[in-house]
C-alpha positions, 0 to 999 in steps of 0.5 A: 477860425481854420476849418480841418478837411479830412478825407477818406479814402479807399487806401488812406486818410487825407488831412489839411487844415485850412484857411479859406481855400488855403491848405496847411500841412498835410496829414496822412493815415493808414489803419483801422482806427481812423476815428482816433487819427481825426479825433487826434487832429482835434486835441489841440484847438476847434475848427469852425468847420470839419468836412469829413468826406468819405468813401464809406458811410460814416455811422451816427456814433462817429458823426456824434464822437465828431459833432462836439469837437468842432463848431460845424460838421459837415459829412459828405459820403454816400448818405449825404448827397444832396451837396452834389445835386446843388452842385449839378454833379450826379448822386453816384460820384464819391465825395473825392471825385466830386472835390476834384471836379469843383477844385478843377472848376475853381481853378479853370474857369470857362475851361473844360476840365479831364481830371484823372485820378491815380490811386487805387483806382484809376477815375477819369471825369470829365466837364465841359467849359459851362462845368457841366459833369460830361461824365466818367469811368473807373478802371484798376489803379496802376498798383493794384494792376500789378496786385491783381496780376499776381493774385489772379495768376499762377506764375506771375509775381508781384512787382513795384512800379518801375522808375522806367519802363520800354513801351514793349518788354524784353524780357519776362519783367518787363512785360510786366511793367510795360503792360501795366505803364504802357496800357494805362498811358495808352488808355489816358491818352484815348480820354484826353484824345476824347476831350482834345479842347480840355484842359487835363488835371492829374492828381493823386499819388502816382499823377506825378509819374505818368504826367512826365511821361505823357507827351500832352500838356498837363497840369498836376495839381497833387493835393486837388481833392483837398482843395476841393474840401476847402472850397466846400469848407469855405464856402458853408462859413461865407453862407453863414 
């Protein structure tokens, strides 16, 4: 029987039906009726395991609503750090970051990894070749930086992420786009330099955008978080 994995992030919800480690069609939702969206996915069939990873705590009422719609419910949020500890990861990690690391460990066994997630936030996490977590950082994502420039200044407009921008700006707008895009590139290149032997994995909404601008060899895995959640679901089924 198929599993259903769901990642509730800062901005959007992603979900996919899975068969082992194989992802099916990916569903995406942005809005306030998250539980209604999840229930709509469960309308036609009942999954063996429903993995719900969330950046916010899932309420008891929400959990009760879902328990009757699946055979097994796994809630992965700040109130459930047990899986993180079992996998040798710190309890303060959000499960989207943890899932990315688990997927990277699976895909690149025996190699250290630098995992960069380009989303609402920009997260960078490193692992040693044996899978040991080596730490990580959080900063503002690309679009969040543009929004912050506009919100916290009186003169700077809100601009979109450009298709192309020079390393240094030659106009007012270019100074903003280059400042954000080039700044992120220099930031990532610095992290890559800390662990030059690591496999570098980009994921998240802006992964391809920045990967094609980097000089280093980069692996882009757009659904890395969902792959990690699929791995969690598959291991749960095999251990039953």
